[in-house]
C-alpha positions as CSV (number, residue, x, y, z in Angstrom):
1,M,99.5,102.8,104.8
2,T,103.3,103.0,104.6
3,R,104.8,103.0,101.1
4,E,108.0,101.2,102.1
5,L,107.6,97.5,102.6
6,A,109.6,95.0,104.6
7,W,110.0,91.7,102.7
8,E,112.7,89.6,104.2
9,A,115.9,89.6,102.0
10,C,114.7,92.4,99.8
11,V,116.0,95.9,100.5
12,N,114.3,98.3,98.1
13,V,110.6,97.6,98.2
14,R,107.9,100.2,98.1
15,D,104.3,100.8,96.9
16,L,103.7,103.3,94.2
17,G,100.5,104.3,95.9
18,G,99.8,107.3,98.0
19,L,101.5,109.9,95.8
20,P,99.6,113.1,95.0
21,T,98.5,113.7,91.5
22,A,97.9,117.0,89.7
23,G,94.1,116.5,89.9
24,G,94.2,116.4,93.7
25,A,93.9,112.6,94.1
26,V,96.5,110.1,95.1
27,T,97.9,107.0,93.3
28,R,96.2,103.7,94.2
29,S,97.9,101.7,97.0
30,G,98.3,97.9,96.6
31,S,98.2,98.1,92.8
32,I,101.9,98.5,91.7
33,V,104.9,97.8,93.8
34,R,108.6,98.2,92.9
35,S,111.5,96.3,94.3
36,D,114.9,94.9,93.9
37,T,115.2,91.2,92.7
38,V,112.9,88.9,94.6
39,R,114.9,85.8,93.7
40,G,116.6,85.8,97.1
41,L,113.5,86.2,99.2
42,T,113.2,83.9,102.2
43,L,110.0,81.9,102.7
44,D,108.8,84.6,105.1
45,G,109.6,87.2,102.4
46,W,107.5,85.2,99.9
47,A,104.7,85.0,102.4
48,A,104.8,88.8,102.9
49,L,104.7,89.3,99.1
50,S,101.7,87.0,98.8
51,A,99.9,88.5,101.7
52,Y,100.3,92.0,100.1
53,G,98.2,90.7,97.2
54,I,100.9,90.5,94.5
55,A,99.5,88.3,91.7
56,T,101.8,89.2,88.9
57,I,105.6,89.9,88.8
58,V,107.1,91.8,85.8
59,D,110.8,91.0,85.7
60,L,112.8,93.6,83.8
61,R,116.1,91.7,83.9
62,S,117.9,90.2,81.0
63,P,117.6,86.5,80.4
64,D,121.1,85.8,81.6
65,E,120.4,87.4,84.9
66,V,117.3,85.3,85.4
67,A,119.3,82.1,84.4
68,A,122.0,83.0,86.9
69,D,119.6,83.4,89.7
70,R,118.0,80.1,89.1
71,S,121.2,78.4,90.2
72,L,121.2,80.1,93.6
73,R,119.4,77.4,95.3
74,E,117.4,74.3,94.4
75,G,113.8,75.3,93.4
76,S,114.6,79.0,93.1
77,D,113.1,79.0,89.7
78,W,109.6,78.3,91.0
79,L,108.3,81.7,90.2
80,V,108.0,80.7,86.5
81,D,105.7,77.8,87.3
82,G,104.1,78.4,90.7
83,V,104.7,78.0,94.4
84,P,107.1,75.4,95.8
85,A,105.6,72.8,98.1
86,E,107.6,74.0,101.1
87,S,106.4,77.6,100.8
88,P,103.7,78.8,103.2
89,A,102.1,80.8,100.3
90,E,99.3,79.1,98.7
91,R,98.7,81.3,95.7
92,H,100.5,81.1,92.4
93,V,102.4,84.2,91.3
94,R,102.4,84.8,87.6
95,T,105.7,86.1,86.2
96,V,106.2,88.0,83.0
97,G,109.6,88.4,81.6
98,A,110.0,91.9,80.1
99,P,113.8,92.4,79.7
100,L,114.1,96.2,79.4
101,L,117.6,96.0,77.8
102,G,117.2,92.8,75.9
103,A,120.2,90.5,76.2
104,W,123.0,92.0,78.3
105,T,126.3,91.8,76.5
106,R,129.8,93.2,77.0
107,E,129.2,95.5,74.1
108,L,126.1,96.9,75.7
109,E,127.8,97.3,79.0
110,A,130.7,99.1,77.3
111,F,128.3,101.4,75.4
112,F,126.6,102.5,78.7
113,D,130.0,103.0,80.3
114,R,130.9,105.4,77.4
115,V,127.6,107.2,77.7
116,A,128.2,107.7,81.4
117,A,131.9,108.6,81.2
118,A,131.1,111.4,78.7
119,E,129.3,113.4,81.4
120,A,130.9,115.6,84.0
121,D,129.2,114.3,87.1
122,P,126.9,111.5,88.5
123,V,123.8,113.6,87.7
124,G,124.7,113.9,84.0
125,S,125.9,110.3,83.8
126,T,122.6,109.0,85.2
127,R,120.5,111.3,83.1
128,A,122.4,110.3,79.9
129,V,122.1,106.5,80.6
130,Y,118.3,106.8,81.3
131,L,117.7,108.8,78.2
132,A,119.7,106.3,76.2
133,I,117.5,103.5,77.5
134,L,114.4,105.5,76.6
135,G,115.7,106.3,73.1
136,L,117.2,102.9,72.2
137,F,114.9,100.5,73.9
138,S,111.5,102.2,73.4
139,A,109.9,98.9,72.2
140,N,111.0,97.1,75.3
141,V,109.7,100.0,77.4
142,A,106.4,99.6,75.6
143,A,106.4,95.9,76.3
144,A,107.1,96.3,80.0
145,L,104.3,98.9,80.4
146,T,101.9,96.7,78.4
147,A,102.7,93.8,80.8
148,I,101.8,95.9,83.7
149,A,98.6,97.2,82.1
150,D,97.5,93.8,81.0
151,A,98.1,92.0,84.3
152,P,95.0,90.3,85.7
153,E,93.4,91.5,88.9
154,G,95.7,91.8,91.9
155,G,98.9,93.6,92.7
156,V,101.7,93.9,90.2
157,L,105.4,93.8,91.3
158,V,108.0,95.4,89.0
159,H,111.6,94.6,89.6
160,C,115.1,94.4,88.1
161,Q,118.3,93.6,90.0
162,A,118.7,96.5,92.4
163,G,115.4,98.1,91.7
164,K,116.9,101.5,90.8
165,D,117.7,102.0,87.1
166,R,115.4,99.8,85.0
167,T,112.7,99.7,87.6
168,G,113.2,103.4,88.4
169,T,112.7,104.3,84.7
170,I,109.6,102.2,84.2
171,C,108.0,103.4,87.5
172,A,108.7,107.0,86.7
173,L,106.8,106.6,83.4
174,V,103.9,105.0,85.2
175,L,103.8,107.9,87.7
176,M,104.1,110.5,85.0
177,L,101.1,108.9,83.3
178,A,99.2,109.2,86.5
179,E,100.1,112.9,86.6
180,V,102.2,112.7,89.7
181,E,104.2,115.8,90.1
182,A,107.9,115.6,89.0
183,E,109.2,116.5,92.4
184,S,107.3,113.5,94.0
185,I,108.5,111.1,91.2
186,A,112.1,112.3,91.8
187,D,111.7,111.8,95.6
188,D,110.5,108.3,95.1
189,Y,113.4,107.5,92.7
190,A,116.0,108.9,95.1
191,L,114.9,106.5,97.9
192,S,116.7,103.7,96.1
193,G,120.2,105.1,96.7
194,P,120.3,104.7,100.5
195,N,118.1,101.5,100.3
196,I,120.6,99.6,98.2
197,A,123.8,101.2,99.7
198,P,124.6,98.4,102.2
199,L,124.6,95.7,99.5
200,H,126.1,98.0,96.9
201,D,129.0,99.0,99.1
202,V,130.1,95.3,99.2
203,W,130.2,95.3,95.4
204,V,132.3,98.5,95.4
205,N,134.8,97.1,97.9
206,E,135.2,94.0,95.8
207,A,136.4,96.1,92.8
208,P,139.9,95.2,91.6
209,D,141.2,98.8,91.4
210,E,140.2,102.4,92.1
211,A,138.9,103.2,88.6
212,E,136.5,100.3,88.9
213,R,135.5,101.4,92.4
214,D,134.7,104.8,91.1
215,R,132.6,103.3,88.3
216,R,130.7,101.1,90.7
217,R,130.1,104.0,93.1
218,R,128.6,106.0,90.3
219,I,126.3,103.1,89.3
220,G,124.9,102.9,92.8
221,L,123.9,106.5,93.1
222,A,120.3,107.7,92.6
223,P,120.6,111.4,92.1
224,R,117.3,113.1,92.5
225,Q,118.1,115.8,89.9
226,A,118.9,113.2,87.3
227,M,115.3,112.0,87.3
228,L,114.0,115.6,87.2
229,D,116.2,116.2,84.2
230,V,114.9,113.0,82.5
231,I,111.3,114.1,83.0
232,G,112.2,117.5,81.6
233,E,113.7,115.9,78.5
234,L,110.6,113.8,78.0
235,E,108.6,117.0,77.9
236,A,111.1,118.7,75.5
237,R,111.6,115.8,73.1
238,W,108.2,114.1,73.0
239,G,105.8,116.6,74.6
240,G,105.5,114.5,77.7
241,V,105.1,110.8,78.7
242,E,102.1,110.1,76.6
243,G,103.8,111.4,73.5
244,Y,106.8,109.2,74.2
245,L,104.7,106.1,74.9
246,R,102.6,106.6,71.8
247,A,105.8,106.9,69.7
248,A,107.1,103.8,71.4
249,G,104.0,101.9,70.2
250,V,101.8,101.8,73.3
251,S,98.1,101.9,72.2
252,T,95.5,104.2,73.5
253,A,93.7,101.3,75.1
254,T,96.8,100.2,76.9
255,L,97.4,103.7,78.2
256,S,93.9,103.8,79.6
257,R,94.3,100.4,81.3
258,L,97.6,101.5,82.8
259,R,96.1,104.8,84.2
260,R,93.2,102.9,85.7
261,R,95.6,100.5,87.4
262,I,97.5,103.3,89.2
263,A,95.2,106.2,89.4
264,D,91.8,106.4,91.2
């Protein structure tokens, strides 16, 4: 089974299954999928999502992002309530809002820009931003992982906007909990860079000046080493992913449910 999935109008979709674990097994396929935002999916895209067995969507975006997407086309907010009549999909897809950064504000954006700008290169910038997310928003991290663990039977889709930063952070924690090797986690994360590049390049080219173009280019990168560094810092600061998640408030029972969902 291929890990990368083709859902029309999404560009960054892949299954977290099929990755080797320290115990010699592989992560479970069809259980947790990561993607960029699904709000623009065509009807064929929704049909592919449904056919893949996705029963729950965990949306990591901020409320203002969700509200903006709902105005894209009439009926585009159907995910909250069920399937639109014109959709070929017959199942209902349950959506759980788990905004990883809470409400997105100009102040928060400026804070992350300062965190990134203080580093010498894109690897350092990305690492610093992810560690800031893990440190400042641990309760939201716990809520997102609990939503995945508590989802009813069926596949779970996790997404944000591009499927790189917020989704990448949450999925890395899930894979760490499943004892996937750091190198494989970093490989999975790094796939997002080229996947989103065609769309991201448009955003870069729309920037009003070179300084903003440089900022946007940095935001679109997915440097593999940055994820390796984040994993190393989790080990150094919290003794590993379980220590971090327990400190964030994730219960033992929830950790067990999350492991069972991703690991055979």
